[in-house]
Residue frames as qw, qx, qy, qz and C-alpha x, y, z in Angstrom:
[[0.523, -0.189, -0.797, 0.237, 48.51, 130.48, -12.38],
 [0.056, -0.172, -0.479, 0.859, 47.98, 133.44, -9.88],
 [0.389, 0.000, -0.200, -0.899, 44.97, 134.63, -11.89],
 [0.611, -0.181, -0.689, -0.345, 43.16, 131.31, -11.86],
 [0.408, -0.242, -0.730, 0.492, 43.72, 131.00, -8.12],
 [0.061, 0.138, 0.236, -0.960, 42.41, 134.50, -7.54],
 [0.512, -0.032, -0.355, -0.782, 39.37, 134.03, -9.71],
 [0.576, -0.173, -0.792, -0.104, 38.66, 130.53, -8.36],
 [0.250, -0.193, -0.667, 0.675, 38.84, 131.78, -4.73],
 [0.257, 0.137, 0.124, -0.949, 36.39, 134.63, -5.44],
 [0.554, -0.061, -0.598, -0.575, 34.13, 132.21, -7.36],
 [0.462, -0.209, -0.828, 0.239, 34.01, 129.88, -4.30],
 [0.070, -0.206, -0.484, 0.848, 33.24, 132.80, -2.00],
 [0.366, 0.069, -0.197, -0.907, 30.51, 134.10, -4.24],
 [0.604, -0.115, -0.674, -0.410, 28.74, 130.73, -4.31],
 [0.616, -0.263, -0.714, 0.202, 29.03, 129.76, -0.69],
 [0.271, -0.299, -0.473, 0.783, 29.04, 132.88, 1.47],
 [0.117, 0.868, 0.446, -0.186, 26.60, 135.77, 1.96],
 [0.512, 0.710, 0.124, 0.468, 27.49, 138.68, -0.31],
 [0.215, -0.939, 0.182, -0.198, 28.57, 141.11, 2.46],
 [0.751, -0.503, 0.388, 0.180, 31.04, 138.54, 3.75],
 [0.774, 0.329, 0.346, 0.416, 32.29, 137.84, 0.23],
 [0.232, 0.911, 0.002, 0.342, 32.72, 141.59, -0.27],
 [0.457, -0.839, 0.294, -0.024, 34.81, 141.86, 2.96],
 [0.799, -0.235, 0.449, 0.325, 37.11, 139.04, 1.93],
 [0.604, 0.617, 0.274, 0.423, 37.33, 140.46, -1.67],
 [0.077, -0.981, 0.094, -0.152, 38.27, 143.81, -0.03],
 [0.638, -0.629, 0.413, 0.166, 41.16, 142.18, 1.79],
 [0.779, 0.109, 0.472, 0.398, 42.38, 140.26, -1.27],
 [0.404, 0.843, 0.194, 0.297, 42.08, 143.36, -3.48],
 [0.239, -0.944, 0.228, -0.013, 44.27, 145.38, -1.08],
 [0.724, -0.339, 0.518, 0.305, 46.91, 142.61, -1.20],
 [0.672, 0.484, 0.448, 0.336, 46.64, 142.66, -4.98],
 [0.162, 0.973, 0.040, 0.157, 47.13, 146.40, -5.07],
 [0.417, -0.808, 0.400, 0.117, 50.29, 146.18, -3.02],
 [0.618, -0.319, 0.659, 0.285, 51.94, 143.23, -4.73],
 [0.637, 0.484, 0.525, 0.289, 50.71, 143.39, -8.32],
 [0.256, -0.554, 0.121, 0.783, 53.04, 146.18, -9.40],
 [0.164, 0.082, 0.633, 0.752, 52.34, 146.05, -13.16],
 [0.096, -0.659, -0.697, -0.266, 48.55, 146.34, -12.78],
 [0.274, -0.780, -0.320, 0.463, 48.91, 149.05, -10.13],
 [0.259, -0.378, 0.299, 0.837, 51.22, 151.04, -12.39],
 [0.110, 0.306, 0.728, 0.604, 48.87, 150.53, -15.27],
 [0.171, -0.763, -0.623, 0.003, 45.89, 151.91, -13.36],
 [0.289, -0.722, -0.086, 0.623, 47.84, 154.91, -11.99],
 [0.257, -0.136, 0.475, 0.830, 49.15, 155.71, -15.50],
 [0.009, -0.521, -0.721, -0.457, 45.57, 155.71, -16.87],
 [0.271, -0.816, -0.471, 0.199, 44.22, 157.74, -13.97],
 [0.366, -0.487, 0.088, 0.788, 47.05, 160.27, -14.42],
 [0.134, 0.213, 0.574, 0.779, 45.87, 160.93, -17.99],
 [0.217, -0.719, -0.626, -0.208, 42.31, 161.51, -16.68],
 [0.405, -0.696, -0.272, 0.527, 43.64, 163.80, -13.93],
 [0.293, -0.229, 0.285, 0.883, 45.49, 165.90, -16.52],
 [0.002, 0.456, 0.685, 0.569, 42.37, 165.99, -18.73],
 [0.314, -0.799, -0.509, 0.056, 40.54, 167.53, -15.74],
 [0.140, 0.876, -0.071, 0.457, 43.18, 170.21, -15.55],
 [0.724, -0.678, 0.117, 0.048, 45.05, 168.85, -12.53],
 [0.311, 0.763, -0.556, 0.108, 48.84, 169.10, -12.34],
 [0.930, -0.086, -0.350, 0.065, 50.54, 165.79, -11.69],
 [0.415, 0.380, -0.484, 0.670, 53.37, 167.66, -9.93],
 [0.449, -0.519, 0.187, -0.703, 50.86, 168.52, -7.13],
 [0.005, 0.150, -0.933, 0.328, 51.10, 166.19, -4.13],
 [0.539, 0.181, 0.475, -0.671, 47.36, 166.35, -3.67],
 [0.719, 0.404, -0.271, -0.497, 46.76, 165.10, -7.16],
 [0.412, 0.322, -0.853, 0.015, 49.15, 162.17, -6.79],
 [0.189, -0.028, 0.834, -0.518, 47.59, 161.20, -3.49],
 [0.646, 0.280, 0.218, -0.675, 44.17, 161.30, -5.07],
 [0.626, 0.413, -0.574, -0.329, 45.31, 159.17, -7.98],
 [0.211, 0.227, -0.923, 0.229, 46.64, 156.54, -5.59],
 [0.390, 0.100, 0.619, -0.675, 43.46, 156.61, -3.52],
 [0.729, 0.350, -0.032, -0.587, 41.28, 156.10, -6.61],
 [0.496, 0.398, -0.759, -0.141, 43.65, 153.35, -7.89],
 [0.054, -0.113, 0.910, -0.396, 43.29, 151.39, -4.60],
 [0.575, 0.273, 0.443, -0.631, 39.47, 151.77, -4.77],
 [0.616, 0.428, -0.444, -0.490, 39.61, 150.51, -8.33],
 [0.290, 0.262, -0.918, 0.068, 41.14, 147.30, -7.18],
 [0.273, 0.109, 0.757, -0.583, 38.51, 146.96, -4.40],
 [0.628, 0.371, 0.134, -0.671, 35.68, 147.55, -6.81],
 [0.535, 0.369, -0.689, -0.319, 37.12, 145.01, -9.24],
 [0.023, 0.075, -0.947, 0.311, 37.04, 142.47, -6.42],
 [0.449, 0.312, 0.542, -0.638, 33.37, 143.23, -5.85],
 [0.562, 0.442, -0.339, -0.612, 32.77, 143.03, -9.60],
 [0.337, 0.251, -0.902, -0.097, 34.13, 139.53, -9.65],
 [0.166, 0.122, 0.839, -0.504, 31.99, 138.46, -6.65],
 [0.522, 0.400, 0.276, -0.701, 28.84, 139.76, -8.28],
 [0.525, 0.436, -0.554, -0.476, 29.65, 138.22, -11.64],
 [0.237, 0.168, -0.956, 0.051, 30.44, 134.81, -10.17],
 [0.228, 0.222, 0.758, -0.569, 27.27, 134.97, -8.12],
 [0.391, 0.204, -0.288, -0.850, 25.21, 135.66, -11.26],
 [0.276, -0.096, -0.932, -0.214, 23.92, 132.05, -11.35],
 [0.114, -0.487, -0.769, 0.398, 21.52, 133.01, -8.48],
 [0.079, 0.154, -0.048, -0.984, 20.49, 136.28, -10.18],
 [0.128, 0.515, 0.847, 0.005, 16.72, 136.55, -10.41],
 [0.004, 0.652, 0.365, 0.664, 14.09, 139.08, -11.55],
 [0.513, -0.791, -0.333, 0.025, 13.44, 139.76, -7.85],
 [0.609, -0.397, 0.032, 0.686, 17.11, 140.82, -7.35],
 [0.322, 0.329, 0.369, 0.807, 16.86, 142.96, -10.41],
 [0.229, -0.761, -0.437, -0.421, 13.79, 144.74, -9.17],
 [0.612, -0.739, -0.225, 0.168, 15.28, 145.22, -5.68],
 [0.596, -0.580, 0.178, 0.526, 18.84, 146.23, -6.39],
 [0.412, 0.040, 0.478, 0.775, 19.14, 147.51, -9.96],
 [0.245, 0.741, 0.234, -0.580, 17.90, 150.84, -11.22],
 [0.465, 0.203, 0.616, 0.602, 17.45, 150.93, -15.00],
 [0.033, 0.543, 0.159, -0.824, 16.88, 154.36, -16.43],
 [0.442, 0.530, -0.184, -0.700, 15.84, 153.94, -20.02],
 [0.512, 0.044, 0.846, 0.144, 14.82, 150.51, -21.33],
 [0.521, 0.729, 0.309, -0.317, 12.69, 152.36, -23.83],
 [0.153, 0.751, -0.507, -0.394, 15.81, 153.10, -25.81],
 [0.199, -0.205, 0.939, 0.189, 16.34, 149.37, -26.33],
 [0.487, 0.454, 0.709, -0.232, 12.71, 148.72, -27.03],
 [0.370, 0.786, -0.070, -0.490, 12.87, 151.33, -29.82],
 [0.040, 0.550, -0.751, -0.365, 15.72, 149.44, -31.45],
 [0.338, 0.111, 0.934, -0.024, 13.74, 146.22, -31.43],
 [0.453, 0.669, 0.434, -0.399, 10.79, 148.02, -32.94],
 [0.247, 0.739, -0.387, -0.492, 13.07, 149.40, -35.85],
 [0.941, 0.181, 0.285, -0.043, 13.77, 145.70, -36.72],
 [0.641, 0.698, -0.270, 0.172, 17.39, 146.31, -37.74],
 [0.826, -0.120, -0.330, 0.440, 19.30, 145.30, -34.69],
 [0.130, -0.953, 0.109, -0.249, 21.41, 147.41, -32.39],
 [0.648, 0.229, -0.468, 0.555, 24.84, 147.77, -30.93],
 [0.501, -0.859, -0.102, -0.032, 25.23, 148.61, -27.27],
 [0.511, 0.545, -0.356, 0.561, 28.49, 150.45, -26.72],
 [0.668, -0.741, -0.067, -0.004, 29.94, 150.21, -23.26],
 [0.278, 0.735, -0.537, 0.307, 33.38, 150.21, -21.63],
 [0.634, -0.049, -0.686, 0.355, 35.40, 148.31, -19.08],
 [0.152, -0.322, 0.292, -0.887, 33.39, 150.25, -16.47],
 [0.662, -0.208, 0.280, -0.664, 31.32, 149.04, -13.61],
 [0.517, -0.084, 0.851, -0.053, 30.00, 145.52, -14.25],
 [0.438, 0.367, -0.442, -0.692, 29.53, 145.25, -17.98],
 [0.201, 0.053, -0.971, -0.116, 29.23, 141.43, -17.65],
 [0.101, 0.376, 0.793, -0.469, 26.36, 141.66, -15.18],
 [0.348, 0.438, -0.015, -0.829, 24.69, 144.25, -17.43],
 [0.386, 0.203, -0.731, -0.526, 24.49, 141.70, -20.28],
 [0.153, -0.164, -0.963, 0.151, 23.12, 139.03, -17.96],
 [0.212, 0.409, 0.497, -0.736, 20.41, 141.43, -16.71],
 [0.439, 0.366, -0.289, -0.768, 19.32, 142.20, -20.26],
 [0.348, 0.057, -0.901, -0.253, 19.13, 138.45, -21.05],
 [0.024, -0.283, -0.865, 0.413, 17.00, 137.83, -17.94],
 [0.294, 0.471, 0.275, -0.785, 14.68, 140.64, -19.05],
 [0.689, 0.473, 0.542, -0.088, 14.14, 138.83, -22.31],
 [0.317, 0.848, -0.259, -0.336, 16.44, 140.87, -24.70],
 [0.950, 0.224, 0.079, 0.201, 18.38, 138.80, -27.28],
 [0.133, -0.936, 0.318, 0.076, 21.88, 139.81, -26.27],
 [0.896, 0.243, -0.114, 0.353, 25.21, 138.87, -27.77],
 [0.339, -0.895, 0.214, 0.198, 28.54, 140.00, -26.24],
 [0.712, 0.587, -0.290, 0.255, 31.83, 140.36, -28.09],
 [0.654, -0.716, 0.241, 0.034, 34.60, 139.14, -25.75],
 [0.365, 0.662, -0.649, 0.086, 38.32, 138.59, -25.79],
 [0.918, -0.186, -0.349, 0.002, 39.00, 135.00, -24.69],
 [0.494, -0.791, 0.359, -0.035, 41.14, 134.71, -21.56],
 [0.372, 0.599, -0.709, -0.036, 44.62, 133.29, -22.18],
 [0.165, -0.179, 0.923, -0.297, 44.17, 130.74, -19.41],
 [0.385, -0.165, -0.770, -0.481, 41.71, 128.09, -20.63],
 [0.295, -0.404, -0.806, 0.317, 40.29, 127.40, -17.15],
 [0.021, 0.398, 0.236, -0.886, 39.61, 131.11, -16.54],
 [0.274, 0.115, -0.450, -0.842, 38.00, 131.41, -20.02],
 [0.357, -0.270, -0.870, -0.205, 35.73, 128.35, -19.46],
 [0.180, -0.446, -0.665, 0.572, 34.60, 129.80, -16.19],
 [0.128, 0.381, 0.046, -0.915, 33.61, 133.09, -17.68],
 [0.326, 0.030, -0.670, -0.666, 31.95, 131.61, -20.69],
 [0.292, -0.326, -0.898, 0.040, 29.93, 129.23, -18.52],
 [0.057, -0.473, -0.514, 0.714, 28.66, 132.07, -16.35],
 [0.224, 0.285, -0.225, -0.905, 27.62, 134.08, -19.38],
 [0.375, -0.004, -0.752, -0.543, 25.90, 131.30, -21.28],
 [0.146, -0.288, -0.895, 0.307, 24.15, 129.87, -18.21],
 [0.140, 0.588, 0.434, -0.668, 22.02, 132.99, -18.33],
 [0.561, 0.618, 0.537, 0.124, 21.43, 132.89, -22.09],
 [0.070, 0.878, -0.242, -0.407, 23.97, 135.49, -23.03],
 [0.884, 0.411, 0.132, 0.177, 25.43, 134.57, -26.43],
 [0.471, -0.674, 0.335, 0.461, 29.24, 134.88, -26.68],
 [0.697, 0.707, 0.001, 0.122, 31.02, 136.09, -29.75],
 [0.721, -0.398, 0.158, 0.544, 34.84, 135.69, -29.50],
 [0.012, 0.787, -0.194, -0.585, 36.87, 138.54, -30.93],
 [0.224, -0.264, 0.769, 0.537, 38.29, 136.40, -33.80],
 [0.127, 0.411, 0.842, 0.325, 34.72, 135.75, -35.19],
 [0.030, 0.500, 0.448, -0.740, 33.24, 139.09, -34.29],
 [0.241, 0.278, -0.287, -0.884, 32.41, 140.81, -37.59],
 [0.326, -0.058, -0.823, -0.461, 30.67, 137.83, -39.19],
 [0.263, -0.385, -0.851, 0.241, 28.81, 136.78, -36.08],
 [0.031, 0.411, 0.297, -0.861, 27.80, 140.40, -35.34],
 [0.311, 0.148, -0.438, -0.830, 26.25, 140.73, -38.77],
 [0.357, -0.224, -0.884, -0.205, 24.36, 137.51, -38.34],
 [0.171, -0.440, -0.692, 0.546, 22.97, 138.65, -34.91],
 [0.104, 0.357, 0.070, -0.926, 21.96, 142.06, -36.28],
 [0.328, -0.014, -0.671, -0.665, 20.14, 140.49, -39.23],
 [0.367, -0.382, -0.848, 0.022, 18.07, 138.60, -36.67],
 [0.276, -0.744, -0.123, -0.595, 17.21, 141.93, -34.96],
 [0.772, -0.425, -0.353, 0.316, 19.37, 141.02, -31.94],
 [0.195, -0.963, 0.176, -0.065, 21.49, 143.23, -29.69],
 [0.816, 0.210, -0.248, 0.479, 25.35, 143.10, -29.88],
 [0.410, -0.909, 0.046, 0.060, 27.27, 144.55, -26.89],
 [0.726, 0.413, -0.156, 0.527, 30.77, 145.83, -27.50],
 [0.500, -0.735, -0.091, 0.449, 33.39, 147.60, -25.34],
 [0.489, 0.827, 0.110, 0.254, 34.71, 150.72, -26.97],
 [0.252, -0.932, 0.258, -0.025, 37.63, 151.70, -24.71],
 [0.463, -0.555, 0.669, 0.173, 40.24, 149.01, -25.44],
 [0.677, 0.521, -0.390, -0.344, 41.40, 147.64, -28.75],
 [0.693, -0.343, 0.634, -0.031, 42.15, 143.90, -28.69],
 [0.842, 0.458, 0.283, -0.035, 42.37, 143.22, -32.40],
 [0.484, -0.341, 0.384, 0.709, 45.57, 145.06, -33.49],
 [0.212, 0.429, 0.591, 0.650, 43.31, 146.72, -36.11],
 [0.131, -0.754, -0.471, 0.438, 42.17, 149.71, -34.03],
 [0.316, 0.754, 0.229, 0.529, 42.08, 153.34, -34.99],
 [0.405, -0.090, -0.322, 0.851, 44.03, 156.23, -33.48],
 [0.184, -0.784, -0.415, -0.424, 41.74, 158.66, -31.79],
 [0.047, 0.409, -0.441, 0.798, 41.96, 161.32, -29.14],
 [0.653, -0.491, -0.566, -0.107, 40.68, 159.91, -25.84],
 [0.537, -0.765, -0.197, 0.296, 40.90, 162.17, -22.85],
 [0.056, 0.967, -0.156, -0.192, 42.85, 164.57, -24.88],
 [0.210, -0.586, 0.735, 0.269, 45.66, 162.17, -25.93],
 [0.671, 0.347, -0.502, -0.422, 46.00, 159.88, -28.89],
 [0.437, -0.220, 0.860, -0.143, 45.47, 156.17, -28.27],
 [0.281, 0.043, -0.823, -0.491, 44.19, 153.21, -30.28],
 [0.557, 0.092, 0.503, -0.654, 40.47, 152.44, -29.92],
 [0.390, 0.167, 0.890, 0.169, 38.48, 149.62, -31.43],
 [0.233, 0.181, -0.335, -0.895, 36.85, 150.63, -34.71],
 [0.015, -0.226, -0.966, -0.123, 34.27, 147.77, -34.59],
 [0.141, 0.601, 0.639, -0.459, 31.26, 149.69, -33.35],
 [0.236, 0.652, -0.110, -0.712, 31.57, 152.42, -35.90],
 [0.127, 0.270, -0.796, -0.526, 32.39, 150.06, -38.88],
 [0.070, 0.297, 0.952, -0.031, 29.55, 147.74, -38.03],
 [0.202, 0.680, 0.444, -0.547, 27.08, 150.61, -37.70],
 [0.160, 0.559, -0.393, -0.713, 28.37, 152.09, -41.02],
 [0.129, 0.138, -0.890, -0.416, 27.91, 148.79, -42.91],
 [0.093, -0.343, -0.935, 0.005, 24.60, 147.72, -41.41],
 [0.229, -0.423, -0.134, -0.866, 22.76, 151.02, -40.48],
 [0.528, -0.458, -0.702, 0.136, 21.84, 149.42, -37.15],
 [0.308, -0.895, -0.054, -0.320, 21.00, 151.54, -34.12],
 [0.507, 0.228, -0.566, 0.609, 23.74, 152.46, -31.57],
 [0.577, -0.745, -0.207, -0.262, 22.81, 152.56, -27.93],
 [0.204, 0.533, -0.620, 0.538, 25.01, 153.39, -24.88],
 [0.806, -0.474, -0.271, -0.230, 24.84, 151.17, -21.85],
 [0.264, 0.474, -0.633, 0.552, 26.86, 151.47, -18.66],
 [0.765, -0.476, -0.408, -0.146, 26.17, 149.26, -15.58],
 [0.247, 0.525, -0.474, 0.663, 27.76, 151.01, -12.63],
 [0.512, -0.373, -0.699, 0.333, 27.90, 150.37, -8.91],
 [0.221, -0.816, -0.088, -0.528, 26.26, 152.89, -6.57],
 [0.007, -0.560, 0.603, -0.568, 27.61, 153.85, -3.13],
 [0.672, -0.265, 0.484, -0.494, 25.21, 151.42, -1.38],
 [0.223, -0.221, 0.929, 0.194, 26.37, 148.49, -3.57],
 [0.614, 0.558, 0.515, -0.214, 23.22, 148.59, -5.66],
 [0.447, 0.004, 0.548, 0.707, 23.53, 149.19, -9.35],
 [0.351, 0.701, 0.125, -0.608, 22.53, 151.78, -11.92],
 [0.573, 0.224, 0.644, 0.455, 22.09, 150.73, -15.52],
 [0.137, 0.688, -0.031, -0.712, 22.51, 153.96, -17.57],
 [0.512, 0.327, 0.700, 0.376, 21.05, 153.50, -21.00],
 [0.187, 0.713, 0.069, -0.672, 20.82, 156.23, -23.61],
 [0.041, -0.153, 0.731, 0.663, 20.09, 156.54, -27.32],
 [0.789, 0.017, 0.428, 0.440, 19.49, 155.20, -29.79],
 [0.066, 0.608, -0.374, -0.697, 21.50, 156.89, -32.51],
 [0.794, 0.449, 0.401, -0.081, 19.89, 155.85, -35.77],
 [0.280, -0.627, 0.482, 0.544, 22.95, 155.65, -37.91],
 [0.744, 0.438, 0.426, 0.271, 23.27, 155.86, -41.62],
 [0.539, 0.076, 0.209, 0.812, 25.31, 157.96, -44.06],
 [0.036, 0.658, 0.401, 0.636, 22.58, 160.53, -44.49],
 [0.394, -0.840, -0.189, -0.321, 22.05, 161.68, -40.93],
 [0.592, -0.744, 0.291, 0.110, 25.19, 160.92, -38.77],
 [0.542, 0.694, -0.472, 0.042, 28.67, 160.93, -40.25],
 [0.864, -0.009, -0.412, 0.289, 31.40, 158.56, -39.31],
 [0.300, 0.349, -0.368, 0.808, 33.31, 161.32, -37.52],
 [0.448, -0.454, 0.077, -0.766, 30.22, 162.36, -35.59],
 [0.907, -0.279, -0.256, -0.182, 29.59, 158.77, -34.39],
 [0.681, 0.131, -0.447, 0.565, 33.20, 158.47, -33.30],
 [0.011, 0.405, -0.278, 0.871, 32.86, 161.74, -31.36],
 [0.669, -0.426, -0.054, -0.606, 29.66, 160.65, -29.68],
 [0.921, -0.144, -0.350, 0.095, 31.08, 157.32, -28.58],
 [0.540, 0.214, -0.401, 0.708, 34.29, 158.91, -27.24],
 [0.175, -0.434, 0.190, -0.863, 32.50, 161.70, -25.45],
 [0.794, -0.395, -0.155, -0.436, 30.04, 159.28, -23.79],
 [0.864, -0.076, -0.387, 0.313, 32.82, 157.04, -22.55],
 [0.333, 0.293, -0.337, 0.830, 34.75, 159.98, -21.19],
 [0.436, -0.503, -0.001, -0.746, 31.63, 161.30, -19.46],
 [0.888, -0.363, -0.185, -0.215, 30.97, 158.02, -17.60],
 [0.783, 0.061, -0.368, 0.497, 34.65, 157.28, -16.78],
 [0.083, 0.446, -0.234, 0.860, 35.02, 160.81, -15.35],
 [0.612, -0.488, -0.019, -0.622, 31.97, 160.14, -13.21],
 [0.926, -0.332, 0.134, -0.120, 33.14, 156.71, -12.01],
 [0.384, 0.719, -0.577, 0.059, 36.96, 156.61, -12.32],
 [0.295, -0.424, 0.809, -0.280, 37.31, 154.04, -9.59],
 [0.778, 0.180, 0.547, -0.253, 35.19, 151.62, -11.58],
 [0.610, 0.695, -0.307, -0.225, 37.28, 151.76, -14.78],
 [0.820, -0.324, 0.466, 0.067, 38.99, 148.37, -14.97],
 [0.728, 0.640, -0.199, 0.143, 41.83, 148.78, -17.49],
 [0.742, -0.628, 0.161, 0.172, 44.93, 147.37, -15.75],
 [0.693, -0.028, 0.256, 0.673, 47.64, 148.28, -18.24],
 [0.058, -0.542, 0.036, 0.838, 48.69, 151.72, -19.70],
 [0.571, 0.627, 0.528, -0.053, 46.23, 152.50, -22.36],
 [0.314, 0.943, -0.070, -0.088, 48.25, 155.36, -23.78],
 [0.598, -0.517, 0.493, 0.362, 51.61, 153.58, -23.83]]
């Protein structure tokens, strides 16, 4: 109930107020959420603690704990802004893309289309992955996104409507493998998030130096289809503009890239971007629990 009220309020703000005012109100709500949503706050702090240790910081140090709490609060604020921008996506135009979004390597995606075997974009719960998919759809790319349906039906319908209104095709997790194969056979793009397993069928891997369960979908689909693998991270810059970091492609088949090597590349790329933007990593439960 609390979640639908929170999302509905930010949805209303995004549709009816200038963005800077919506951001200001989202900032206020996010700070309240940080204070009173203990479980999510603890989850973010637990994940940031693993990252801090990976960087060689001692959690016993007061300065490290203060830094973790500061980043955690900023994470909640950035998530509020993420929701505002996503809910305002109905008004997203090519003019907005040209003015406020820097895209660094669309040629990587163009190459996958030319190869005529489809591609997987691997991302993470980092920045504004939802908006990244919408931007690609507006630029004319045939984009499918694999999503975990929200438990609340009203929240789920809201998110699905926002995605599909901009011609993003939605693949629910329960139908992912079959629908992904169909999209790839049509030389389309499938976007998946590689940092959080939602299927209970993940694989234990070292992520930031500690074992956790990661989704095996990107690797298994690439192995079975020999499609290209591209990395794409849509992150917020300090001036509230966006950077779409695209890299690749990895042309994957048994002869040139092993399964282990592909796993390593995916994990290292996610670690690299999360380390760079830790206050935009939106995983609100302990990933290593």
